N, C-alpha and C positions, 0 to 999 in steps of 0.2 A: 701591376707593379711597375713603377717608373724609376729610371736611374737619374742621378744627378748629372750635370753637364761634365764634371770632372771624370766621373765613372765612364761616361759615354766616350770621351776622348781616350781614356786609358784602354778600354776594351778594343777600340779601333787599332791602337798601336800594338796591343797584345796580339790581335788577329794578324796584323802585318808581320810581326816577329815570328809567329807560328808559321805563316806562309813562307817566310824566308828559310825556315828549316826544311820544308819540303822542296823548295827550289834548289838549295845546295845539294840535297840528296840526289835529285834528278840530274843536275849538271855534273856533279862529280862522278856518278856512276856511268853517265854517258861520256865521261872524260872530255867534257867541253868540245865534243865533236860537232854536235848539232846538225846531223844530216846522215844521208845514206853512205855507209862505208863501201869500199870496193869489195868484190867477192873474196879476194885473197885475204882480206882482213875482216870479213863479216862477223867473226866471233872474237873480235879484239877485246870485248868486255866480258866474255863468258869462257873462262878457262877451266871451270870445274862445276860440280853440282851446286855448291854454295853460291857461286856467281849467278847461276841460272835461277835459283830460288830468290835471290835478292832482286834480280832484274824483273822476275815475275811479280814479286810483291810491290815493287815501285811502279811497275806498269799498271797494276790493277788499282792500287790505293793512292798513289801520289801523282804520277805523271798525267798532265792534262787537267788536274783538279786545282792545284795550288795557284797556277797562273790565273785561274778564273777568280779566285778570292782576291788576289793581288790587283787584278783589273777592276773588280767591283770597288775596292777601297780607293782606287785612283779617282773614280767618279764621285765617291763619297767625299774625298778630300777637296775636289773641285766645288762641291756644294758648300762645304764648310767655309771655304775661302769666299765664295760668292755671297753667302749669307752674311758674313762679317762686313763685306763691302757694300751691301745693299744693291749689288748689281750695277754699280756706277760705271760709266764709260771708261774712266781711268783704270778701273780694275780689269775690264775686258781687254784693253790694249796691253796692260801689264801682263795678263795671263798669256796672251798671244806671244809676247816677247819671251815670257818664261818658257813656253813650249819650244821656241826657237833655240833658246839656250840649252834646253834638255836634249834637243835633237843634236846639237853640237857635241855635248857630252856623250850622248849615245853613239854618235858616229865614230868618235875616237875609240869607244868601247867595241863597236862592231869591227873595227880594223884588227882587233885582237881576238874577238870571239864573234863569229858570224850569227850566233843565236841571240844576240842582243835584242832586248825588247824595248829599250828606251826610245829608239828612233821610231818604232811602231807607235808607242804611246804618244810621242810628240806629234806625229801626223794625225792620229785619230783624235787627239785632244782638241783639234780644231772643230771636230763634230760636236763637242760639248758646247762650244761657243755658238754653234749654229742651232742647237736644239734646246738650250737652257730655258727658253720661253715657251716651249710647247705645253699645251694643256696636259694635265696629269694622265688622263685616260689614253691620249694619243701617245704620250711619252712611254707609258707602261707597255702599250701594245707594240710599239716599235722596238722597245728594248727586248721584249720576250721573243718577238719574231727573229731578231738578230741573235739572241742567246741560243735559241734552238736552231740556228743556222739555216733559216728559210731561204736566203739567196743561193747558198751552196746546194741545198736540196733541190731547188728548182733547176739549177744547171745540171745536176746529176740525173734528174728525171728526163731532161732533154736528151742527155747522152744515152739513156736507156731507150728512149723512143726512137732514136736515130738508128737503132739496131746494129750498132757497131760493137766490136769486142776488143777494144783497145786495151793495152796493158795499164795497170795501175800507174798513174802519173808519178807516184812517190817512189816507185821501184823500177823505173825504166831509164836510169841515168846512164851516161856514157862511161863505160868501165875505165877507159883510159884516163878520162878527166877525173874520175873519182879516185883513181890510184895516184894521180899526180897531186891532187889536193891532200890526200892522206900523207904522202911522203913529204910534202912541203911542211905540214905541221910537225911531222916526226923528226925531220932532219934538215929542213930548209933554213935559209938565213932569215933573220928578223925582217929585213925589207921584203923578202919574197912572201912571207906570211902576211904582212900588211897588204901587199899587192893582191895576193890571192883572195883575201877577205874583201878587199875593195870591189873586186869583180863579182863577189857573191852577194852584193847588196840587192841587186834586182832579183836574184834567185830566191832570196829570203822573202821578199814581198810576193813573188809568184807562189811560193809555198803557202804563205798566209792566206792567199786567195783560194788556191786549189783545195786546201784543207778546210777552209771556212773559218779558220782562227781569226782572221781579220774582222769578219762580221761578228763573231762571238765576243771578241774583245770590245768592239764598239758597243754591242748590246749590254755588256757588263758595265761599261762606263755610264751608259744611260740608266741602267738599273740602280747603280750607286747614287746617281743624281736624284732619281725618283725616291729611293729609300731615305735620302737626306731630307727631301721635302716632307715626307710622311713621318719623319722622326721615328723610324722603326727601332732604333736603338734605345728608345725610351719605352718601348712596348715589349717587355720581356716575354709575355705569353706567346707572342707571335713566333718567337724562335723555337718554342716547343712544338708549335704546329709545323714549322719549317722542317724539323727533324722527322715528324710523322709523314709529311708529304714526300720528303726525300726517300724515306724507307719504302713507301708504296711505289715510287717511281723505280727504285732499284729492283724491287720484286717484279715489277712489270717488265723491266729489261731482261731479267734472268728468265722469266717464264716465256716471254716472247721468243727469245733466242733459242731456248730449249725446244719449244714446239716447232719453230722454223727448221732447226737442224733435224728434228725427227721426221718432219714432212719431206724434206729434201732427201733424206736417207731412204725412207720407205718408198717414195715415189720416184726415186732416182732422177731427180730434177737437176739439170745442169744450169747453174747461174752464170750469166756473163759477167765479165769484170765490172762493167758499169753498174750492173744490178747489185753485185756484191758491195761495190763502193757506196751505192745509194742506201741500201738497207743497213749494212754494217756501220757506215758513217753516222747515220741517224741514231742508231742504238747507242753507239759510242758517245755521241754528243749528249744524249739524255742521261746516260750513265754517269758521265763526268760532272754534269751540272747537278745531278741528284746527290752525288757523294760530296761535292763542294758545299752544297746547301746544308748537308748533315754536319759537316765539319764546323761551319759557321754557327749553326744552331747549338751544337754541343759546347763550343768554346764560350759563346755568349751566355748560355744557360748556366754553365759551370762557374763562370766568373761572378755570378750573383751569390755564390756560397763562399763564406769567409775562408774556409780551409782551401778550397780550390782557387779562390782569387789570389791568395798568397803564392800558391804554386805557379799559377799562370803568369804572374807578374815577372817571372824570369824572362819572359819574352818582351817586356815593355820597352826597355832601353834599346834593344837591338831593333825593335820595330820603329821606335821614334827616329832613329837614324837609318831608315830603310835603304835609302839610296846609297849611302856609304857602305852599308852591309852588303848589298847586292854587288857593287863594283869591287869591293875588297875580296869577295868570294871568287870573282872571275880573275882578279889579279893573281891571287895565290894559286888558283886552279890551273891557269894557263902557264904560270911559271913552273909548276910541277910537271905539266904534261907536254908542253911544246918545246921545240928545239932551242928557243932562246932562253930556256930555263934548264930543267933537268931532263926533259925529253922522255918522260915515262909513258907516253901515249901507247896503249896496247901492252905494256909490260906487266900490268897487274889487272885482275878482274874486278867485277862490280862489288864483290863483298869487301875487298880491301879498300876500295875507294869509298864505300859507304862508311866504313869505320873512320877513315881519314876525314870525311865530311863532318861526321858527328863530333870528332875531336876539335876540328877547326871551328865549328859552330859554337862549341862551349867556350873556346878562346874568344870568339867574337862577342859573346854575351859578357864575359869578364871585361873585355876592352871597352864595350859600349857603356857599361856601368861606370867604369873608371873615367871615361871621357866626359860623359854627361854630368858627372859630379863636379866637373871643373869648367865645362863649357856649355853654352846655350844650345848649340847645334852640332850635328855631326860635321866633319870637315868638308865633305862634298855638298851637304845641305847648305853650309855657310857660303861656299863658293857660288852655288846656284842662286842663293838669296842675294848675295852681293852683286852678281852680274845682272840679276833681275832688276834691282833698284839703282844700278849704276853708282853704287856707293858701298864702300867697305863696311860691312855690318859688325857690330860689337859681338865678339865671340866669347870672351871670358865672362863667367858669372860674377 
């Protein structure tokens, strides 16, 4: 079964919109903190049992999965643009400039929210320009090695072999610095928040490298490029296989983790921090990739059925203006949570913020439908396009 070009573009936008639902749930329930809180505020998002249930659900089923789909679609979008341009030098220079503009937009976003991904996408997007001519087999191999975090795994193996027992790098922050940052967001002045996030820029990339997310994101970019080449969105049966492969991978993760826990308990084996980080990190990465693949397979397969297609089209407009949607979520979130707005950071738990996120996302859907009925692009997409072409683009329909 093959899809038309229009259906293919629609399902990509639907996927992007669906992904933005997951992203807003993660960011709102984390209260746009994006990092390790100080011990004195370590339970700022878990005030009761409902909060812990919501955090657990999002941690298992959403966090770490939806950014993977978003990254894959970025690589797919690059292929679509590349294909339309026939890979002309003018397009490559324009795309490089487009990435620079995206970095500027992302950096302004980062000054308000240190968890920004746009600056990361802008930097890694250069890798697409370097790899777009790679042969298919080499491109796929490189993409899969990065998606399954091979560079980070190699580093973790080296750490294990060095026989050290260092603390988890994600949980060994300076308590005083952590408390100062939390208090800055909660009650600091607007310039102080901008200053604090400015100095967090390097830490963000350090986290991306230590966690392996930088490699995973680059791998997903390349996987999106490869999928575009192979026209996978025209091959619907592939997505049914993708669901099956994902389910087997999930089962493997669960069985492996259970057996390992049993062996450790029975044999009373003590695992060093680096070994825990190596094994746990690898299982976590495979689990996230498998669940993300299942989500993509389910959405694309369901989209082929008329009844489900109509239901899923609710995500279409909000996905078409994905950059605007993403930034608007952060604008409202930080205004609600940080001191230059209402300063509600830590005042409510994850369950309350999940409800707020869902309500706001519904409003975003309504706004996106209204906007795109009147205009060709989302407002930030229009700005990005105008700056890319050095010309004010036509906005009204």
